[in-house]
C-alpha positions in Angstrom: 17.7 3.3 13.1 16.4 6.5 11.9 13.1 8.2 12.7 10.6 5.2 13.3 6.7 5.2 13.4 5.4 3.1 15.8 1.9 1.0 17.3 2.2 -0.1 20.5 -1.0 -2.6 21.2 -1.5 -3.2 24.9 0.2 -0.2 25.7 -1.2 0.2 29.7 -0.1 -3.7 30.6 3.4 -4.0 32.1 5.0 -4.7 28.5 3.0 -1.7 27.0 4.8 0.6 30.0 8.2 -1.0 29.5 7.8 -0.5 26.0 7.1 3.3 26.4 9.8 3.8 29.3 12.8 2.2 27.2 11.8 4.5 24.0 12.0 7.5 26.1 15.0 6.6 28.7 17.0 5.4 24.7 15.6 9.1 23.1 14.7 6.9 20.2 13.4 8.9 17.3 9.6 7.7 17.1 6.6 8.7 16.2 4.0 7.1 17.8 0.4 6.7 15.8 -1.6 4.5 17.9 -1.6 3.6 21.3 -4.3 0.9 22.4 -5.6 -0.2 25.5 -8.2 -2.8 27.2 -10.2 -1.0 29.9 -7.5 1.2 31.7 -8.7 4.7 30.1 -7.0 6.8 32.8 -4.0 5.1 32.2 -4.1 5.5 28.2 -5.2 9.3 28.2 -2.0 10.2 30.4 0.2 8.4 27.8 -1.3 9.8 24.9 -1.2 13.3 26.6 2.8 12.7 27.1 3.3 10.7 23.6 0.8 12.4 21.4 -0.2 9.4 19.0 -2.2 10.3 16.4 -4.9 7.9 17.6 -5.6 6.5 21.1 -7.8 3.2 21.1 -9.8 2.2 24.3 -11.6 -1.7 23.3 -14.0 -1.0 25.8 -16.9 0.6 24.3 -18.6 2.0 27.0 -15.2 4.3 27.9 -15.0 6.1 24.8 -16.9 9.2 26.2 -14.5 9.5 28.9 -11.4 8.8 26.7 -12.9 11.8 24.3 -13.6 14.1 27.4 -9.9 13.4 28.8 -8.2 13.8 25.7 -10.2 16.8 24.2 -8.0 19.8 22.7 -5.1 17.6 22.5 -5.2 16.7 18.7 -4.9 13.2 19.9 -8.2 11.1 17.5 -9.9 8.6 19.8 -11.7 5.6 18.9 -13.2 2.5 20.6 -14.0 -1.6 20.0 -12.1 -4.1 18.9 -12.3 -3.2 15.1 -10.6 -0.2 16.2 -7.4 -2.1 17.3 -7.3 -4.0 14.2 -7.3 -1.2 12.1 -4.7 0.9 14.5 -2.7 -2.5 14.0 -2.6 -2.4 10.2 -2.1 1.3 9.7 1.2 0.2 8.1 3.6 1.8 11.1 7.3 0.7 11.2 7.3 -1.3 14.4 4.5 -2.6 16.4 4.2 -4.0 19.6 2.3 -6.6 19.9 1.2 -6.8 23.7 -2.8 -7.3 24.2 -3.0 -10.7 26.3 -4.6 -13.5 25.2 -6.3 -14.8 22.0 -7.5 -10.7 21.7 -4.2 -10.1 20.4 -4.7 -12.4 17.4 -6.5 -10.4 15.0 -4.2 -7.1 15.7 -1.3 -9.0 15.4 -2.2 -10.2 12.1 -3.1 -6.7 10.5 0.0 -5.8 11.5 1.7 -8.4 10.1 -0.5 -8.1 6.8 0.6 -4.6 6.8 4.4 -5.5 6.7 5.5 -4.2 9.6 8.0 -5.3 11.9 6.2 -6.8 15.1 7.9 -6.9 18.6 5.9 -10.1 19.6 4.8 -10.4 23.0 1.7 -11.9 22.3 2.5 -15.4 22.6 -1.0 -16.6 21.8 -1.0 -15.3 18.2 1.7 -18.1 17.5 0.0 -20.6 19.8 -3.3 -20.2 17.7 -1.9 -19.8 14.3 1.6 -19.5 14.6 2.7 -20.9 10.7 0.1 -18.7 8.9 1.2 -15.5 10.8 5.0 -16.3 10.2 4.4 -16.7 6.5 1.9 -13.9 6.4 4.9 -11.5 7.9 7.3 -13.0 5.3 5.0 -12.6 2.6 4.1 -8.8 3.5 8.0 -8.0 3.6 8.0 -7.6 7.7 9.3 -10.0 10.3 8.7 -11.1 13.9 11.1 -10.7 16.8 10.0 -12.2 19.8 9.6 -10.2 23.0 9.4 -12.8 25.3 12.8 -13.0 27.3 13.1 -17.0 26.7 12.5 -17.0 22.6 14.4 -13.3 22.6 17.2 -15.3 24.4 17.2 -18.0 21.7 16.6 -15.5 18.6 20.0 -14.0 20.0 21.8 -17.2 20.2 20.3 -19.1 17.0 22.2 -19.4 13.9 19.5 -19.8 11.4 21.9 -21.0 9.1 23.3 -24.1 11.2 19.7 -24.7 12.3 20.1 -28.4 10.9 22.9 -29.1 13.8 20.3 -27.5 16.5 20.0 -30.4 19.0 17.7 -28.6 21.5 16.5 -25.6 22.4 15.9 -24.9 26.2 13.7 -22.7 27.8 14.1 -21.7 31.4 11.7 -21.6 33.6 11.5 -19.7 37.4 9.3 -22.3 38.4 6.7 -19.3 39.9 5.1 -18.9 43.3 4.6 -22.3 43.9 7.9 -24.2 42.8 8.6 -26.0 46.0 5.0 -26.0 47.3 3.3 -29.6 47.9 -0.4 -30.2 46.2 -1.6 -29.9 49.2 -0.3 -26.5 49.6 -1.2 -25.4 46.0 -4.9 -27.3 46.6 -5.5 -24.1 48.8 -3.7 -21.6 46.7 -5.2 -18.1 46.6 -5.4 -15.8 43.9 -2.8 -13.2 45.7 -0.8 -15.9 46.3 -1.1 -17.5 42.6 -0.1 -14.0 41.0 2.4 -13.0 43.4 5.7 -13.8 41.0 9.1 -14.1 42.5 11.5 -12.2 39.6 9.0 -10.8 37.0 6.1 -8.0 37.6 3.5 -9.3 35.3 -0.3 -9.5 35.0 -2.8 -11.4 37.0 -3.4 -13.9 34.2 0.3 -14.4 32.9 1.0 -14.4 36.7 -1.3 -17.5 36.9 0.4 -19.0 33.6 3.5 -18.9 35.3 2.4 -20.8 38.9 0.7 -23.4 36.7 3.8 -23.2 34.2 1.0 -23.1 31.2 3.3 -20.2 30.0 6.1 -22.4 29.7 3.6 -24.9 27.9 2.8 -22.3 25.8 6.0 -21.1 25.1 6.8 -24.3 24.1 4.4 -24.2 21.3 5.5 -20.7 20.3 9.3 -22.0 20.4 8.4 -25.1 18.0 6.9 -22.7 15.2 9.3 -19.6 15.6 12.2 -21.7 15.1 10.7 -24.2 13.0 11.6 -27.4 15.7 9.9 -30.3 16.4 8.0 -30.9 19.8 11.0 -33.2 20.8 14.0 -30.8 20.4 12.3 -28.0 22.5 13.0 -28.7 26.5 12.5 -27.1 29.8 14.6 -26.6 32.9 14.1 -24.4 36.0 15.9 -22.0 37.0 14.8 -19.8 39.9 17.3 -17.2 39.3 15.8 -16.1 36.2 19.2 -14.6 35.0 19.8 -17.6 31.9 16.8 -16.6 30.2 17.1 -19.9 27.4 19.6 -21.9 25.7 20.5 -23.5 22.2 22.3 -26.8 22.3 24.3 -27.7 18.7 25.4 -30.8 17.7 29.1 -29.9 18.4 28.4 -30.1 22.0 28.3 -26.3 22.2 25.7 -24.5 24.2 25.0 -20.5 23.5 23.4 -18.8 26.4 21.8 -15.5 26.6 22.0 -14.0 30.3 20.6 -10.7 32.1 18.8 -9.2 34.8 15.2 -9.8 34.5 13.7 -6.9 33.1 11.5 -6.7 30.1 13.0 -3.9 28.6 15.9 -5.7 27.5 14.2 -7.8 25.1 12.0 -4.9 23.9 14.9 -3.2 23.4 16.4 -6.1 21.3 13.2 -6.3 19.2 13.2 -3.0 18.4 16.6 -2.4 17.2 17.4 -5.8 15.8 19.8 -6.4 14.1 21.8 -3.5 16.0 21.7 -2.9 19.7 20.1 -0.1 21.9 21.7 2.0 23.8 19.9 2.7 26.9 20.3 3.1 31.1 20.2 -0.8 30.9 21.0 -2.7 34.5 24.0 -4.4 34.5 24.5 -8.2 35.1 26.7 -8.6 38.1 27.4 -12.5 38.6 29.3 -12.0 41.6 26.6 -10.5 43.4 24.3 -13.4 41.9 26.6 -15.7 43.4 25.1 -19.1 42.4 22.6 -20.1 39.4 20.9 -23.3 40.0 18.9 -25.3 37.4 16.0 -28.7 38.2 14.1 -30.5 36.0 10.3 -29.4 36.0 8.0 -31.9 38.0 5.3 -32.1 35.5 3.6 -34.2 38.6 2.3 -31.2 40.1 2.2 -29.2 37.3 0.5 -31.2 34.3 0.0 -27.7 32.2 3.5 -28.8 30.9 2.7 -32.5 29.6 -0.9 -30.9 28.5 0.9 -28.4 26.1 3.3 -30.7 24.7 0.6 -33.0 23.6 -1.0 -30.6 22.3 1.5 -29.5 20.0 2.5 -32.9 19.0 -1.4 -33.0 18.4 -0.9 -30.3 16.2 -3.7 -28.4 13.8 -6.3 -26.4 16.0 -5.2 -28.3 19.3 -2.7 -25.5 20.6 -5.7 -23.0 19.7 -8.2 -24.8 21.9 -5.9 -25.5 24.7 -5.5 -21.6 24.9 -8.9 -21.0 24.7 -9.7 -23.6 27.2 -7.0 -21.8 30.1 -8.1 -18.5 29.3 -11.1 -19.6 30.5 -9.9 -21.9 33.2 -7.3 -19.0 34.6 -10.7 -16.5 34.4 -12.7 -18.7 36.6 -9.6 -19.1 39.2 -9.2 -15.4 39.3 -12.8 -14.8 40.1 -12.9 -17.7 42.5 -15.1 -19.9 40.6 -12.7 -22.9 40.9 -9.7 -23.5 42.7 -6.2 -23.6 41.2 -5.5 -27.1 40.9 -8.7 -27.5 38.8 -7.3 -25.1 36.1 -5.2 -27.9 34.4 -7.6 -30.7 34.3 -10.4 -28.3 33.2 -8.0 -27.7 30.3 -7.5 -31.2 29.6 -10.9 -32.3 29.4 -11.7 -29.4 27.3 -9.0 -30.4 25.3 -10.4 -34.0 25.1 -13.8 -33.3 24.3 -12.4 -31.2 21.7 -10.7 -34.0 20.3 -7.7 -32.3 18.9 -9.6 -29.1 17.9 -9.9 -30.2 14.3 -7.2 -29.2 11.5 -5.3 -26.2 10.2 -2.9 -27.8 8.1 -4.4 -28.1 4.9 -6.0 -24.5 5.2 -4.4 -21.5 3.3 -2.8 -18.9 5.9 -6.0 -16.9 5.6 -8.4 -19.4 6.0 -6.0 -20.9 8.8 -6.8 -18.1 10.7 -10.3 -17.7 10.7 -10.0 -21.1 11.2 -8.2 -20.8 14.7 -11.1 -18.2 15.5 -13.6 -20.1 15.1 -11.7 -23.2 17.1 -11.6 -20.6 20.0 -14.9 -19.9 20.2 -15.8 -23.6 20.0 -13.4 -24.4 22.8 -14.6 -21.9 25.1 -18.2 -23.0 24.6 -16.6 -26.9 25.7 -14.3 -25.1 28.4 -18.0 -23.4 30.0 -19.6 -26.8 29.9 -16.3 -28.1 32.0 -16.0 -25.3 33.9 -19.9 -25.4 35.1 -19.0 -28.9 36.9 -16.3 -27.9 38.8 
Protein backbone atom coordinates (compact mmCIF):
# COMPACT_ATOMS: atom_id res chain seq x y z
CA UNK A 1 0.00 0.00 0.00
CA UNK A 2 2.96 2.33 0.60
CA UNK A 3 2.89 5.65 2.41
CA UNK A 4 -0.54 7.23 2.85
CA UNK A 5 -1.99 10.35 4.41
CA UNK A 6 -5.02 10.09 6.69
CA UNK A 7 -7.56 12.14 8.62
CA UNK A 8 -9.40 10.62 11.59
CA UNK A 9 -12.77 12.25 12.21
CA UNK A 10 -13.96 11.40 15.72
CA UNK A 11 -10.56 10.18 16.85
CA UNK A 12 -11.42 9.98 20.58
CA UNK A 13 -14.53 7.81 20.14
CA UNK A 14 -14.44 4.02 20.19
CA UNK A 15 -13.97 3.65 16.40
CA UNK A 16 -11.39 6.43 16.25
CA UNK A 17 -9.38 4.91 19.10
CA UNK A 18 -9.58 1.48 17.45
CA UNK A 19 -8.40 2.98 14.15
CA UNK A 20 -5.30 4.53 15.66
CA UNK A 21 -4.58 1.36 17.64
CA UNK A 22 -4.83 -0.71 14.46
CA UNK A 23 -2.54 1.57 12.45
CA UNK A 24 0.08 1.43 15.19
CA UNK A 25 -0.16 -2.34 15.64
CA UNK A 26 0.13 -2.89 11.89
CA UNK A 27 3.06 -0.51 11.52
CA UNK A 28 1.19 1.31 8.78
CA UNK A 29 3.15 3.85 6.74
CA UNK A 30 0.86 6.76 7.47
CA UNK A 31 1.06 10.50 8.00
CA UNK A 32 -1.88 11.77 10.04
CA UNK A 33 -2.94 15.11 8.61
CA UNK A 34 -5.64 15.81 11.17
CA UNK A 35 -7.34 14.40 14.25
CA UNK A 36 -10.75 15.74 15.28
CA UNK A 37 -12.90 15.30 18.38
CA UNK A 38 -16.07 16.66 19.87
CA UNK A 39 -15.39 17.62 23.49
CA UNK A 40 -12.70 15.28 24.86
CA UNK A 41 -9.85 17.74 24.73
CA UNK A 42 -7.53 15.75 27.02
CA UNK A 43 -7.75 12.59 24.90
CA UNK A 44 -7.35 14.56 21.67
CA UNK A 45 -4.24 16.29 23.01
CA UNK A 46 -2.72 12.96 24.09
CA UNK A 47 -3.36 11.48 20.64
CA UNK A 48 -1.89 14.54 18.94
CA UNK A 49 1.27 14.40 21.06
CA UNK A 50 1.69 10.74 20.12
CA UNK A 51 0.87 10.93 16.40
CA UNK A 52 2.00 14.51 15.70
CA UNK A 53 -0.63 15.37 13.07
CA UNK A 54 -0.43 18.67 11.24
CA UNK A 55 -3.74 19.70 12.82
CA UNK A 56 -5.89 18.87 15.86
CA UNK A 57 -9.48 20.14 15.87
CA UNK A 58 -11.93 20.22 18.78
CA UNK A 59 -15.57 20.90 17.93
CA UNK A 60 -16.27 22.55 21.30
CA UNK A 61 -14.94 26.06 20.71
CA UNK A 62 -14.77 26.74 24.44
CA UNK A 63 -12.06 24.06 24.70
CA UNK A 64 -9.72 25.67 22.16
CA UNK A 65 -7.68 27.46 24.82
CA UNK A 66 -7.06 24.26 26.73
CA UNK A 67 -6.14 22.38 23.55
CA UNK A 68 -3.71 25.12 22.56
CA UNK A 69 -2.13 25.02 26.03
CA UNK A 70 -1.79 21.23 26.02
CA UNK A 71 -0.15 21.24 22.57
CA UNK A 72 2.06 24.29 23.06
CA UNK A 73 5.51 23.72 21.55
CA UNK A 74 4.49 20.49 19.82
CA UNK A 75 4.28 21.94 16.32
CA UNK A 76 0.68 20.73 15.99
CA UNK A 77 -1.71 23.39 14.74
CA UNK A 78 -5.01 23.68 16.60
CA UNK A 79 -8.48 24.80 15.59
CA UNK A 80 -12.04 24.58 16.88
CA UNK A 81 -15.61 24.48 15.62
CA UNK A 82 -17.71 22.54 13.15
CA UNK A 83 -16.38 24.50 10.17
CA UNK A 84 -12.79 23.64 11.11
CA UNK A 85 -13.71 19.94 11.18
CA UNK A 86 -15.21 20.17 7.70
CA UNK A 87 -12.05 21.88 6.46
CA UNK A 88 -9.89 19.18 8.04
CA UNK A 89 -11.95 16.48 6.33
CA UNK A 90 -11.63 18.14 2.94
CA UNK A 91 -7.82 18.39 2.78
CA UNK A 92 -7.61 15.63 0.17
CA UNK A 93 -6.06 12.95 2.38
CA UNK A 94 -5.61 9.54 0.80
CA UNK A 95 -7.90 8.03 3.46
CA UNK A 96 -10.43 9.49 5.86
CA UNK A 97 -12.00 7.64 8.76
CA UNK A 98 -15.51 9.05 9.22
CA UNK A 99 -16.36 8.14 12.80
CA UNK A 100 -18.28 11.16 14.07
CA UNK A 101 -21.54 9.95 15.61
CA UNK A 102 -24.86 11.19 14.25
CA UNK A 103 -25.93 13.70 11.61
CA UNK A 104 -23.02 15.92 12.72
CA UNK A 105 -20.83 13.64 10.61
CA UNK A 106 -22.66 14.42 7.34
CA UNK A 107 -20.92 17.67 6.35
CA UNK A 108 -17.34 16.44 7.10
CA UNK A 109 -17.97 13.16 5.28
CA UNK A 110 -19.25 15.01 2.23
CA UNK A 111 -16.19 17.27 2.33
CA UNK A 112 -13.98 14.18 2.22
CA UNK A 113 -16.07 12.79 -0.64
CA UNK A 114 -15.73 16.00 -2.67
CA UNK A 115 -11.96 15.90 -2.13
CA UNK A 116 -11.74 12.42 -3.69
CA UNK A 117 -10.53 10.67 -0.54
CA UNK A 118 -11.17 7.01 0.17
CA UNK A 119 -13.64 7.09 3.07
CA UNK A 120 -13.77 4.46 5.77
CA UNK A 121 -17.40 5.04 6.70
CA UNK A 122 -18.38 4.38 10.30
CA UNK A 123 -20.85 7.28 10.32
CA UNK A 124 -23.95 5.45 9.07
CA UNK A 125 -26.05 8.60 9.39
CA UNK A 126 -24.29 10.11 6.37
CA UNK A 127 -25.74 7.37 4.18
CA UNK A 128 -29.09 7.39 5.95
CA UNK A 129 -29.52 11.14 5.45
CA UNK A 130 -28.06 11.55 1.96
CA UNK A 131 -26.83 8.18 0.74
CA UNK A 132 -27.37 8.44 -3.03
CA UNK A 133 -25.90 11.96 -3.11
CA UNK A 134 -22.87 10.99 -0.99
CA UNK A 135 -22.05 7.99 -3.16
CA UNK A 136 -22.46 9.97 -6.38
CA UNK A 137 -20.26 12.82 -5.12
CA UNK A 138 -17.53 10.38 -4.05
CA UNK A 139 -17.59 8.56 -7.39
CA UNK A 140 -17.50 11.82 -9.38
CA UNK A 141 -14.43 12.99 -7.42
CA UNK A 142 -12.57 9.72 -7.99
CA UNK A 143 -12.87 8.50 -4.40
CA UNK A 144 -14.72 5.61 -2.87
CA UNK A 145 -16.70 4.70 0.21
CA UNK A 146 -15.75 1.53 2.09
CA UNK A 147 -18.08 0.62 4.98
CA UNK A 148 -16.68 0.14 8.47
CA UNK A 149 -19.81 -1.06 10.30
CA UNK A 150 -19.09 -4.75 10.86
CA UNK A 151 -22.31 -5.77 9.09
CA UNK A 152 -21.75 -3.70 5.96
CA UNK A 153 -18.08 -4.59 5.87
CA UNK A 154 -19.11 -8.25 5.92
CA UNK A 155 -21.49 -7.75 2.99
CA UNK A 156 -18.90 -5.64 1.16
CA UNK A 157 -16.42 -8.51 1.38
CA UNK A 158 -18.75 -11.16 -0.09
CA UNK A 159 -20.92 -9.01 -2.39
CA UNK A 160 -20.11 -9.79 -6.02
CA UNK A 161 -20.91 -6.56 -7.86
CA UNK A 162 -20.70 -8.32 -11.21
CA UNK A 163 -23.48 -10.64 -10.02
CA UNK A 164 -25.58 -8.02 -8.20
CA UNK A 165 -28.64 -8.98 -10.25
CA UNK A 166 -28.33 -12.51 -8.83
CA UNK A 167 -28.48 -11.37 -5.20
CA UNK A 168 -31.65 -12.66 -3.60
CA UNK A 169 -31.21 -10.76 -0.34
CA UNK A 170 -28.76 -9.19 2.08
CA UNK A 171 -29.00 -10.53 5.63
CA UNK A 172 -27.81 -8.24 8.41
CA UNK A 173 -27.05 -9.92 11.70
CA UNK A 174 -27.93 -8.27 15.02
CA UNK A 175 -26.82 -9.23 18.51
CA UNK A 176 -30.26 -8.31 19.86
CA UNK A 177 -28.67 -5.91 22.35
CA UNK A 178 -28.97 -6.06 26.13
CA UNK A 179 -32.77 -6.43 26.09
CA UNK A 180 -33.06 -9.28 23.57
CA UNK A 181 -34.85 -11.56 26.03
CA UNK A 182 -36.54 -8.88 28.12
CA UNK A 183 -40.31 -8.46 28.32
CA UNK A 184 -41.97 -5.18 27.44
CA UNK A 185 -42.76 -4.68 31.11
CA UNK A 186 -39.10 -5.06 32.05
CA UNK A 187 -37.98 -2.73 29.24
CA UNK A 188 -40.44 -0.11 30.43
CA UNK A 189 -38.33 0.26 33.58
CA UNK A 190 -34.94 -0.02 31.84
CA UNK A 191 -32.29 2.40 33.07
CA UNK A 192 -29.66 4.31 31.16
CA UNK A 193 -26.94 2.08 32.56
CA UNK A 194 -28.74 -1.08 31.49
CA UNK A 195 -29.37 0.24 27.98
CA UNK A 196 -25.73 1.13 27.28
CA UNK A 197 -24.37 -2.19 28.61
CA UNK A 198 -23.99 -3.93 25.24
CA UNK A 199 -23.23 -7.65 25.63
CA UNK A 200 -20.64 -7.93 22.81
CA UNK A 201 -19.38 -4.57 21.59
CA UNK A 202 -17.71 -1.60 23.29
CA UNK A 203 -19.55 1.41 21.85
CA UNK A 204 -20.56 4.92 22.81
CA UNK A 205 -23.77 5.63 24.70
CA UNK A 206 -25.87 6.75 21.72
CA UNK A 207 -24.98 3.77 19.51
CA UNK A 208 -25.46 1.40 22.45
CA UNK A 209 -29.00 2.71 23.03
CA UNK A 210 -29.69 2.35 19.29
CA UNK A 211 -28.60 -1.27 19.60
CA UNK A 212 -30.91 -1.75 22.58
CA UNK A 213 -33.92 -0.38 20.67
CA UNK A 214 -32.71 -2.07 17.44
CA UNK A 215 -32.90 1.30 15.69
CA UNK A 216 -29.23 0.68 14.93
CA UNK A 217 -30.30 -2.23 12.75
CA UNK A 218 -33.01 -0.10 11.18
CA UNK A 219 -30.43 2.53 10.26
CA UNK A 220 -28.19 -0.22 8.91
CA UNK A 221 -31.04 -1.55 6.77
CA UNK A 222 -31.32 1.85 5.09
CA UNK A 223 -27.55 2.09 4.80
CA UNK A 224 -27.31 -1.33 3.15
CA UNK A 225 -30.08 -0.55 0.66
CA UNK A 226 -28.26 2.60 -0.47
CA UNK A 227 -24.72 1.25 -0.31
CA UNK A 228 -25.45 -1.90 -2.32
CA UNK A 229 -28.31 -0.49 -4.41
CA UNK A 230 -30.86 -2.99 -3.13
CA UNK A 231 -34.64 -2.51 -2.78
CA UNK A 232 -36.08 -2.60 0.77
CA UNK A 233 -37.56 -6.09 0.35
CA UNK A 234 -34.09 -7.52 -0.33
CA UNK A 235 -32.61 -6.47 3.03
CA UNK A 236 -33.41 -8.73 5.99
CA UNK A 237 -32.34 -8.88 9.64
CA UNK A 238 -31.66 -11.95 11.79
CA UNK A 239 -30.76 -12.03 15.49
CA UNK A 240 -27.40 -13.69 16.14
CA UNK A 241 -26.41 -13.23 19.80
CA UNK A 242 -22.81 -14.44 19.42
CA UNK A 243 -21.84 -11.70 16.91
CA UNK A 244 -19.55 -14.08 15.04
CA UNK A 245 -21.35 -14.13 11.68
CA UNK A 246 -21.32 -10.45 10.79
CA UNK A 247 -23.71 -10.59 7.82
CA UNK A 248 -24.57 -12.72 4.80
CA UNK A 249 -25.43 -12.43 1.11
CA UNK A 250 -27.86 -14.92 -0.41
CA UNK A 251 -27.64 -15.55 -4.16
CA UNK A 252 -30.24 -16.85 -6.59
CA UNK A 253 -28.42 -20.16 -7.06
CA UNK A 254 -28.96 -21.07 -3.40
CA UNK A 255 -25.48 -20.09 -2.20
CA UNK A 256 -25.27 -17.94 0.92
CA UNK A 257 -21.90 -16.33 1.63
CA UNK A 258 -21.00 -15.03 5.08
CA UNK A 259 -18.10 -13.23 6.71
CA UNK A 260 -17.13 -14.40 10.22
CA UNK A 261 -14.79 -13.12 12.88
CA UNK A 262 -14.50 -12.21 16.57
CA UNK A 263 -16.46 -9.07 17.58
CA UNK A 264 -13.57 -6.62 17.16
CA UNK A 265 -14.03 -3.34 15.25
CA UNK A 266 -10.40 -3.31 14.20
CA UNK A 267 -11.10 -6.08 11.66
CA UNK A 268 -13.55 -4.07 9.51
CA UNK A 269 -11.34 -1.00 9.95
CA UNK A 270 -8.40 -3.02 8.60
CA UNK A 271 -10.53 -4.02 5.61
CA UNK A 272 -11.47 -0.39 4.91
CA UNK A 273 -7.85 0.74 5.23
CA UNK A 274 -6.31 -1.84 2.91
CA UNK A 275 -9.04 -2.89 0.45
CA UNK A 276 -8.63 -4.59 -2.00
CA UNK A 277 -5.46 -5.75 -0.25
CA UNK A 278 -5.34 -7.27 3.24
CA UNK A 279 -3.58 -5.68 6.19
CA UNK A 280 -1.30 -7.91 8.26
CA UNK A 281 -1.64 -7.27 12.00
CA UNK A 282 -1.96 -9.26 15.23
CA UNK A 283 -5.65 -9.83 14.68
CA UNK A 284 -7.58 -12.02 17.13
CA UNK A 285 -8.30 -15.39 15.54
CA UNK A 286 -11.70 -17.02 15.37
CA UNK A 287 -11.81 -20.29 17.32
CA UNK A 288 -15.07 -21.92 16.28
CA UNK A 289 -14.50 -24.88 18.56
CA UNK A 290 -14.28 -22.52 21.53
CA UNK A 291 -17.41 -20.66 20.38
CA UNK A 292 -19.19 -24.00 20.23
CA UNK A 293 -22.58 -22.97 18.87
CA UNK A 294 -23.98 -20.25 16.67
CA UNK A 295 -27.66 -19.46 17.08
CA UNK A 296 -30.12 -17.39 15.06
CA UNK A 297 -33.67 -16.15 15.57
CA UNK A 298 -36.12 -13.81 13.90
CA UNK A 299 -36.36 -10.27 15.33
CA UNK A 300 -39.44 -9.47 17.40
CA UNK A 301 -40.73 -6.26 15.84
CA UNK A 302 -43.52 -6.12 18.41
CA UNK A 303 -41.03 -5.52 21.21
CA UNK A 304 -38.61 -3.65 18.92
CA UNK A 305 -40.76 -1.49 16.62
CA UNK A 306 -37.81 0.66 15.53
CA UNK A 307 -37.07 -1.91 12.84
CA UNK A 308 -40.45 -1.52 11.16
CA UNK A 309 -40.30 2.28 11.55
CA UNK A 310 -36.98 2.32 9.70
CA UNK A 311 -38.27 0.02 6.97
CA UNK A 312 -41.23 2.30 6.41
CA UNK A 313 -38.94 5.33 6.21
CA UNK A 314 -36.85 3.51 3.60
CA UNK A 315 -39.95 2.64 1.57
CA UNK A 316 -41.20 6.23 1.81
CA UNK A 317 -37.83 7.43 0.61
CA UNK A 318 -37.04 11.06 -0.01
CA UNK A 319 -36.31 12.82 3.25
CA UNK A 320 -38.00 10.30 5.52
CA UNK A 321 -34.77 8.52 6.58
CA UNK A 322 -33.13 11.85 7.45
CA UNK A 323 -36.17 12.91 9.46
CA UNK A 324 -36.25 9.57 11.26
CA UNK A 325 -32.57 9.80 12.14
CA UNK A 326 -32.94 13.33 13.53
CA UNK A 327 -35.95 12.35 15.64
CA UNK A 328 -34.12 9.31 16.95
CA UNK A 329 -31.06 11.34 17.95
CA UNK A 330 -33.25 13.68 19.98
CA UNK A 331 -35.26 10.86 21.54
CA UNK A 332 -32.15 8.91 22.53
CA UNK A 333 -30.67 12.09 24.00
CA UNK A 334 -33.85 12.63 26.00
CA UNK A 335 -33.69 9.07 27.32
CA UNK A 336 -30.01 9.34 28.24
CA UNK A 337 -30.81 12.58 30.04
CA UNK A 338 -33.64 11.01 32.03
CA UNK A 339 -36.41 12.91 30.26
CA UNK A 340 -38.29 9.94 28.79
CA UNK A 341 -38.49 6.19 29.29
CA UNK A 342 -36.81 3.59 27.12
CA UNK A 343 -40.07 2.51 25.48
CA UNK A 344 -40.88 6.14 24.63
CA UNK A 345 -38.06 6.36 22.08
CA UNK A 346 -39.66 4.51 19.16
CA UNK A 347 -43.16 6.10 19.54
CA UNK A 348 -41.57 9.57 19.62
CA UNK A 349 -39.72 8.82 16.37
CA UNK A 350 -42.84 7.41 14.73
CA UNK A 351 -44.98 10.40 15.76
CA UNK A 352 -42.36 12.81 14.43
CA UNK A 353 -42.33 11.02 11.07
CA UNK A 354 -46.12 11.16 10.91
CA UNK A 355 -46.09 14.89 11.59
CA UNK A 356 -43.28 15.39 9.07
CA UNK A 357 -45.29 13.49 6.45
CA UNK A 358 -42.22 11.71 5.10
CA UNK A 359 -39.86 14.67 5.30
CA UNK A 360 -40.12 15.93 1.72
CA UNK A 361 -38.51 14.66 -1.46
CA UNK A 362 -34.80 14.46 -2.15
CA UNK A 363 -35.04 12.41 -5.30
CA UNK A 364 -35.51 15.29 -7.73
CA UNK A 365 -32.62 17.37 -6.35
CA UNK A 366 -29.12 17.65 -7.75
CA UNK A 367 -26.54 16.08 -5.47
CA UNK A 368 -25.36 19.25 -3.71
CA UNK A 369 -28.94 20.49 -3.40
CA UNK A 370 -29.94 17.12 -1.94
CA UNK A 371 -27.33 17.45 0.77
CA UNK A 372 -28.53 20.92 1.73
CA UNK A 373 -32.11 19.67 1.68
CA UNK A 374 -31.18 16.74 3.94
CA UNK A 375 -29.69 19.20 6.41
CA UNK A 376 -32.85 21.32 6.27
CA UNK A 377 -34.98 18.22 6.92
CA UNK A 378 -32.74 17.32 9.83
CA UNK A 379 -33.34 20.71 11.40
CA UNK A 380 -37.09 20.64 10.76
CA UNK A 381 -37.41 17.12 12.19
CA UNK A 382 -35.53 18.16 15.32
CA UNK A 383 -37.97 20.99 15.90
CA UNK A 384 -40.95 18.66 15.46
CA UNK A 385 -39.35 15.97 17.64
CA UNK A 386 -38.70 18.49 20.40
CA UNK A 387 -42.40 19.36 20.43
CA UNK A 388 -43.34 15.67 20.46
CA UNK A 389 -40.93 14.87 23.28
CA UNK A 390 -42.20 17.77 25.38
CA UNK A 391 -45.47 15.87 25.80
CA UNK A 392 -43.89 12.60 26.99
